[in-house]
C-alpha positions as a printed NumPy array, in Angstrom:
array([[ 87.623, 115.794, 110.669],
       [ 87.829, 113.302, 113.548],
       [ 86.26 , 110.586, 111.432],
       [ 88.829, 111.223, 108.7  ],
       [ 91.68 , 110.898, 111.2  ],
       [ 90.226, 107.687, 112.597],
       [ 89.838, 106.329, 109.066],
       [ 93.471, 107.172, 108.348],
       [ 94.561, 105.426, 111.533],
       [ 92.52 , 102.348, 110.609],
       [ 94.224, 102.018, 107.231],
       [ 97.638, 102.524, 108.82 ],
       [ 97.08 , 100.232, 111.823],
       [ 97.966,  96.809, 110.299],
       [101.335,  98.06 , 109.085],
       [101.858, 100.192, 112.209],
       [101.342,  97.282, 114.606],
       [103.762,  95.1  , 112.652],
       [106.317,  97.878, 112.201],
       [106.309,  98.72 , 115.919],
       [107.118,  95.116, 116.777],
       [109.707,  94.958, 114.016],
       [111.378,  98.053, 115.461],
       [111.902,  96.235, 118.751],
       [113.187,  93.16 , 116.947],
       [115.632,  95.021, 114.735],
       [116.962,  96.953, 117.7  ],
       [117.985,  93.544, 119.07 ],
       [119.614,  92.534, 115.783],
       [116.699,  90.412, 114.522],
       [115.231,  91.166, 111.119],
       [111.936,  89.381, 110.59 ],
       [111.522,  88.792, 106.874],
       [108.764,  86.377, 107.875],
       [106.619,  89.312, 108.989],
       [104.436,  88.934, 105.906],
       [103.747,  85.284, 106.678],
       [102.987,  85.986, 110.327],
       [100.493,  88.691, 109.372],
       [ 98.85 ,  86.465, 106.767],
       [ 98.586,  83.492, 109.126],
       [ 97.187,  85.755, 111.842],
       [ 94.625,  87.217, 109.44 ],
       [ 93.302,  83.794, 108.47 ],
       [ 93.083,  82.371, 111.971],
       [ 91.671,  85.61 , 113.372],
       [ 88.928,  85.386, 110.76 ],
       [ 88.362,  81.707, 111.524],
       [ 88.312,  82.281, 115.28 ],
       [ 85.878,  85.154, 114.985],
       [ 83.626,  83.221, 112.595],
       [ 83.627,  80.087, 114.767],
       [ 83.066,  81.716, 118.171],
       [ 81.253,  84.871, 117.122],
       [ 83.755,  86.874, 119.171],
       [ 86.212,  89.181, 117.365],
       [ 88.283,  89.413, 120.548],
       [ 88.779,  85.64 , 120.561],
       [ 89.576,  85.796, 116.867],
       [ 92.214,  88.441, 117.471],
       [ 93.777,  86.296, 120.193],
       [ 93.826,  83.343, 117.785],
       [ 95.701,  85.465, 115.259],
       [ 98.246,  86.579, 117.83 ],
       [ 98.69 ,  82.977, 118.983],
       [ 99.453,  81.782, 115.452],
       [101.982,  84.58 , 114.932],
       [103.656,  83.693, 118.238],
       [103.884,  80.067, 117.129],
       [105.574,  81.073, 113.884],
       [107.826,  83.385, 115.889],
       [108.867,  80.478, 118.108],
       [109.774,  78.453, 115.004],
       [111.784,  81.369, 113.682],
       [113.552,  81.805, 117.024],
       [114.481,  78.124, 117.162],
       [116.163,  78.17 , 113.767],
       [117.767,  81.611, 113.98 ],
       [118.755,  81.725, 117.657],
       [119.292,  78.079, 118.569],
       [120.648,  76.789, 115.248],
       [122.038,  80.15 , 113.979],
       [120.437,  79.698, 110.56 ],
       [120.399,  82.774, 108.311],
       [117.481,  85.023, 109.303],
       [116.617,  85.917, 105.701],
       [116.362,  82.26 , 104.672],
       [114.171,  81.347, 107.652],
       [111.905,  84.355, 107.137],
       [111.451,  83.574, 103.444],
       [110.56 ,  79.973, 104.288],
       [107.967,  81.157, 106.818],
       [106.389,  83.432, 104.219],
       [106.063,  80.608, 101.705],
       [104.742,  78.237, 104.363],
       [102.103,  80.713, 105.566],
       [100.979,  81.521, 102.025],
       [100.591,  77.852, 101.137],
       [ 98.951,  76.904, 104.432],
       [ 96.364,  79.689, 104.486],
       [ 95.471,  79.198, 100.812],
       [ 95.038,  75.452, 101.297],
       [ 92.983,  75.779, 104.475],
       [ 90.865,  78.562, 102.999],
       [ 89.973,  76.577,  99.891],
       [ 89.348,  73.402, 101.868],
       [ 86.995,  75.174, 104.291],
       [ 85.307,  77.812, 102.148],
       [ 85.573,  76.56 ,  98.598],
       [ 87.146,  78.152,  95.546],
       [ 89.486,  81.112,  95.531],
       [ 87.844,  84.502,  95.65 ],
       [ 84.832,  83.526,  97.743],
       [ 83.946,  86.445,  99.984],
       [ 83.071,  85.728, 103.601],
       [ 81.87 ,  88.112, 106.259],
       [ 82.891,  87.757, 109.898],
       [ 82.052,  89.616, 113.113],
       [ 84.221,  92.721, 113.284],
       [ 85.69 ,  94.443, 116.285],
       [ 82.998,  96.555, 117.996],
       [ 83.339, 100.29 , 117.509],
       [ 82.66 , 103.156, 119.881],
       [ 82.86 , 106.88 , 119.418],
       [ 83.678, 108.165, 115.902],
       [ 84.618, 104.79 , 114.419],
       [ 87.173, 103.909, 117.086],
       [ 87.717, 100.4  , 118.379],
       [ 89.86 ,  98.981, 121.144],
       [ 92.748,  98.096, 118.815],
       [ 93.009, 101.638, 117.465],
       [ 93.063, 102.999, 121.001],
       [ 95.754, 100.473, 121.922],
       [ 98.012, 101.367, 118.974],
       [ 99.436, 104.681, 120.267],
       [ 99.672, 103.177, 123.757],
       [101.782, 100.317, 122.393],
       [103.979, 102.739, 120.449],
       [104.614, 104.783, 123.599],
       [105.283, 101.596, 125.567],
       [107.78 , 100.407, 122.948],
       [109.593, 103.744, 122.967],
       [109.69 , 103.826, 126.772],
       [110.887, 100.227, 126.981],
       [113.651, 100.756, 124.431],
       [114.989, 104.097, 125.641],
       [114.01 , 104.421, 129.301],
       [114.697, 101.005, 130.835],
       [117.741,  98.831, 131.552],
       [116.1  ,  96.092, 129.53 ],
       [115.88 ,  98.41 , 126.527],
       [119.502,  99.463, 126.931],
       [120.605,  95.816, 126.964],
       [118.341,  95.042, 124.   ],
       [119.809,  97.862, 121.947],
       [123.276,  96.732, 122.964],
       [122.54 ,  93.255, 121.593],
       [121.747,  94.858, 118.244],
       [125.027,  96.749, 118.207],
       [127.675,  94.69 , 120.021],
       [126.273,  91.457, 121.464],
       [129.615,  90.243, 122.853],
       [129.802,  93.272, 125.143],
       [126.268,  92.684, 126.383],
       [127.071,  89.072, 127.144],
       [130.199,  90.165, 129.013],
       [127.969,  92.413, 131.135],
       [126.009,  89.368, 132.271],
       [123.015,  89.393, 129.903],
       [121.953,  86.479, 127.721],
       [122.053,  87.477, 124.051],
       [119.77 ,  84.64 , 122.924],
       [117.29 ,  85.411, 125.699],
       [117.073,  89.102, 124.806],
       [116.693,  88.33 , 121.12 ],
       [114.023,  85.766, 121.913],
       [112.13 ,  88.362, 123.961],
       [112.358,  90.809, 121.06 ],
       [111.093,  88.1  , 118.705],
       [108.11 ,  87.457, 120.981],
       [107.218,  91.158, 121.016],
       [107.618,  91.445, 117.251],
       [105.598,  88.301, 116.542],
       [102.752,  89.302, 118.858],
       [102.428,  92.724, 117.231],
       [102.655,  91.184, 113.761],
       [ 99.773,  88.922, 114.76 ],
       [ 97.846,  91.912, 116.026],
       [ 98.439,  93.699, 112.726],
       [ 97.319,  90.741, 110.621],
       [ 94.332,  90.039, 112.838],
       [ 93.274,  93.677, 112.724],
       [ 93.492,  93.667, 108.929],
       [ 90.896,  90.876, 108.859],
       [ 88.658,  91.98 , 111.741],
       [ 89.088,  95.753, 111.889],
       [ 89.631,  96.816, 108.276],
       [ 88.042,  94.308, 105.891],
       [ 85.792,  92.135, 108.061],
       [ 86.717,  89.252, 105.808],
       [ 89.596,  87.202, 104.426],
       [ 91.043,  86.618, 100.983],
       [ 94.043,  84.648,  99.829],
       [ 97.298,  86.607, 100.231],
       [ 95.277,  89.516, 101.612],
       [ 98.29 ,  91.077, 103.34 ],
       [ 99.642,  91.778,  99.841],
       [103.121,  92.855, 100.889],
       [102.203,  94.816, 104.007],
       [104.806,  92.925, 106.008],
       [107.547,  94.104, 103.674],
       [106.178,  97.641, 103.796],
       [106.363,  97.471, 107.602],
       [110.055,  96.541, 107.381],
       [110.634,  99.496, 105.064],
       [108.862, 101.837, 107.481],
       [111.228, 100.793, 110.274],
       [114.114, 102.063, 108.172],
       [112.173, 105.215, 107.278],
       [111.481, 105.853, 110.967],
       [115.13 , 105.39 , 111.94 ],
       [114.3  , 102.572, 114.37 ],
       [112.354, 104.92 , 116.661],
       [108.747, 103.853, 117.407],
       [107.191, 107.33 , 117.192],
       [108.839, 108.087, 113.862],
       [107.915, 104.64 , 112.578],
       [104.269, 105.314, 113.461],
       [104.433, 108.61 , 111.564],
       [105.827, 106.782, 108.529],
       [103.02 , 104.22 , 108.745],
       [100.43 , 106.983, 108.871],
       [101.849, 108.299, 105.606],
       [101.457, 104.859, 104.037],
       [ 97.95 , 104.613, 105.493],
       [ 97.03 , 107.924, 103.893],
       [ 98.249, 106.742, 100.484],
       [ 96.399, 103.452, 100.974],
       [ 93.157, 105.279, 101.733],
       [ 93.786, 107.64 ,  98.815],
       [ 93.569, 104.799,  96.309],
       [ 89.965, 104.054,  97.357],
       [ 89.017, 107.716,  97.113],
       [ 90.5  , 107.995,  93.62 ],
       [ 88.743, 104.824,  92.505],
       [ 85.442, 106.175,  93.832],
       [ 85.88 , 109.381,  91.818],
       [ 86.14 , 107.379,  88.593],
       [ 89.123, 109.231,  87.169],
       [ 89.874, 106.474,  84.69 ],
       [ 93.15 , 105.509,  86.347],
       [ 93.722, 101.729,  86.147],
       [ 92.968, 100.078,  89.479],
       [ 96.309,  98.237,  89.4  ],
       [ 98.191, 101.536,  89.474],
       [ 96.156, 102.815,  92.418],
       [ 96.652,  99.582,  94.37 ],
       [100.399,  99.863,  93.802],
       [100.632, 103.379,  95.286],
       [101.59 , 102.347,  98.863],
       [104.334, 100.073,  97.558],
       [105.667, 102.718,  95.204],
       [105.804, 105.062,  98.179],
       [107.733, 102.459, 100.193],
       [110.289, 102.13 ,  97.391],
       [110.64 , 105.883,  97.046],
       [111.134, 106.181, 100.799],
       [113.869, 103.539, 100.815],
       [115.686, 105.211,  97.938],
       [115.343, 108.668,  99.502],
       [116.304, 107.881, 103.079],
       [118.102, 104.551, 102.852],
       [121.47 , 105.988, 101.832],
       [123.534, 106.836, 104.866],
       [121.054, 105.28 , 107.281],
       [122.869, 103.528, 110.128],
       [121.102, 100.276, 110.946],
       [121.972,  98.38 , 114.135],
       [125.466,  97.003, 113.544],
       [124.581,  93.384, 114.393],
       [121.304,  93.333, 112.463],
       [120.712,  89.873, 110.902],
       [124.116,  88.666, 112.149],
       [123.885,  85.265, 113.925],
       [125.553,  85.236, 117.329],
       [127.459,  82.296, 118.711],
       [128.362,  82.452, 122.349],
       [132.04 ,  83.003, 123.005],
       [133.804,  80.364, 125.028]])
């Protein structure tokens, strides 16, 4: 029973890490469409770091560092230049896909070559440090958003940034802080996908998980605990596809692989109507003079 729960958590963790960070970002009015690219870039460089140094911990830090770098680029264009967040995020996704594919083929040869890298060490019934950290980070995000002055100001920026600025807070600074948190957790999610789930890397291996994470934020009503619960549901469906394939039921593999994404679409259709997103979400803010 415990092993099954740990396995479920492992499948859910990449999306859950990213979705937790995205929850913080969206509460500040920042929607990170580039989440997919950050996760993919983090997965590649986490794999490369782990393979080069022999240390999965160093690899994970490399993945987080790459995601933070992409987050800084996003922040510059969206916060400093007030460029549309959707456009910037889409550009980051395309850049990350092209960069990781090019670097992968240049270093390891043709597409589809399977490599094996040192994985995160496990203890207990399949647990590793990242899985233990996940619920702690979710609790920390919830506490920071709803139990601190910083969280109150951050949520205010996502609703009515002019009022927050009038109260003496910097809107760009708060949104930048939210972007840093979101990028770091996206990097953790992508790195964990490579080092905690697969122990390898393949081109476009995130396969839409960043977009699923964004959908789970809506499903969870922008509350970290609920978002985690939504991610666990996706993780269960993701693990279910492997179980069904192992049973040899004759169902085409493409249909089974699509199950988590079908669930995400169903969730958006079922709960999206009437959902109140932060009022200033994806709205560029220019300081009033």
